[in-house]
Phi, psi and omega in degrees: 000132179275143177266138174275096184277355174276350180266345182215163175285152179295148177283183186300313185291318178297318181298321181283326175297319179293320176306312181295323180291324179294321177299318180297315177299313177303318182300313186291325181291317178288330172304312186283332175294324182266357181281345191275311183309313184295338183261013174307312178300317181297316181294321178302317180289320181296322185253002174066039180233171182286157177292334175294323179291317177292328179304337180292342180295332184289306175295338179297336176267313195287316183289314170305326179298312182293319180296317183293339181294335177296317180294314182294327174299318176295317181295321183296319183287342186259315188245356178107136183297321190295316178302313183295314183298316183289321176297320182291320181292323175294318177296319176304313182294319182292310187289326178298313178298320177298334173307332177296347181272357184297144179244002180203165181294327177292325177288326170302314179299321180298312177298324177290331175295315184290321176295322178301311181295318184288323189279344199278004178267005184263297187296310179299325180282334171298319180294319178297319180300320176305315182295335180269333184274332187232134175295159184306315184296344176249009192280331181306316180291312177299319176298324175295330176295310184294315178289330174295322177293324171302311180293326174295322176296324175294317185297318180272324180297315185297302182289314187293328175303313180286322183288329184277333184304318177298340182261319187241357179074161181295325174303315182295323181298311180292319179299318178301313182298320179295316180298316180300318176303315177297324176293319179296323177297319180295321178289335181284335187311315184293351182261003189296323182285326178295319180295316177304324181282339184284333182221130175259143181302151180238133181275191182130155180285165177299320180299315177295325179293316177292327177294334175301325179295315177297325179299323181298337182255007184281336182267155176294329179293320176293316181298311181295323181293307177301319179303313180289327173303316184297303186296316186294320180297316179304316183297308189291321180293317179301313178294311187290323183302320188261009183292322175300318177293323178299317182289327175296312183285322183272337187234355181065036187271142172270185178312310183301312181296319179297319178297320180291322184291334183268006184306326183287339186291128178094340188298314182302312180298316184296323180271329191243005181311304179296328182293315180298322179299315179299323178295321179295319177298322189274315185256347178099149182283341179302324184279323189273327185300309181298327176297313181297317179297319180296317180301321181297314184294322182292324177294320179292323175300323177298316176297324180295314187270341178096166182192159176298142184300332177297341181269002182303313178301327177290324175292321175299322180295317184295316177301317179294321178298325174300320176293312186296337178263008181234294186305316177300325181288320173299319180299321180301323178290318183300324181301341182266358189263341191279338182067235180279353181240067182296328180301325178291315182298317181283329176296319176295325175296313182289327171306310182299313184299312188278330174290324174296320175303310183296315179293322177302316180296315179297311184297311180298328176295322177289316177292338179298339175299336174269001179107163181290329181300314184292310180305306182296323182295316181295311183294322179292322181295319183293319180293323177293318175301314178299327179296315182295316183289336184292333181300325178272318185291333178249021183297333178280354184276068181235153176299129181255353179220165177303333180278348172100022179289135183271150171278157188276315176062000000 
């Protein structure tokens, strides 16, 4: 007998199954996003062009992804989350596979632009669904699952992207990711009624919808949260995008070596995402955020001073841990800012996150003309400054009740 999940809220087991499917979709999207940066040296060799030129392929995906989330947030609030999510997941699978047909770096960049636009309606809306299905005091764990899936995509996409290229080629890599996206879409279909029932469309004029974005930035809490999402994403994307080139230049590593050196990236979030989420619910984001920012700065400092090659996976893990202890916690705060329009709040969060990703990659690449020392020094100094300031700026993000509700501040 079928249950009508549009007439009632999903029960605990239904909710948990949906959470795991959302995590699966998130995993594959981040897998393909993070498989590209480590193969920059391989693409540079394949097309006979500079790594700086190939490096533009990364922001070609990230910036359109971020911009498109604003549109998807509006669409989800107006026509329903389920329609937007499934259309976006289908576009992701098709466009990722079609990237394998490219015959030049410029064509790869074009396909990445289209993929970024097409794919950006899945992860932010998955985060919105979590905010509707779980109360704030219980939200750390499910957000930990989703950000753990992001970290898992990073953890497997980063090394496997580099390690598979010698065997299946870069074309095979994109084709494989596209097929995996199609499989996830098929597995997702049974949950479409449950997703439709979790959130009802919200009306309103276009002007009202756009004013909603301005409202999100009217409070000090909103401004500081989105500001930190932006700065922190710039740091992590800048360092990670060029990490493969760093390992090639400093240690003479090929694709396989780069993949092995990056094995630690994403592992902390993949294994500890829900644990970090529970810790945020219990002890408050005010205590964890500065620590995460410090970890990030320390990882960049390690790259700056150098280290034995055997420690490369550990340095990558520390860099990843810094991300895992910051961006999921910021997302938890964002889920309380949207009011009746959670799609807009999370859409603005992902817009800020991915535009920061794209700009961080571009800026690091420009500063790289002065050497890795200059680029890493600037980025680590900014991140350390953000860590120091966060102790005061996020001091109110502490549990205010035994159930863990945060104060607004």
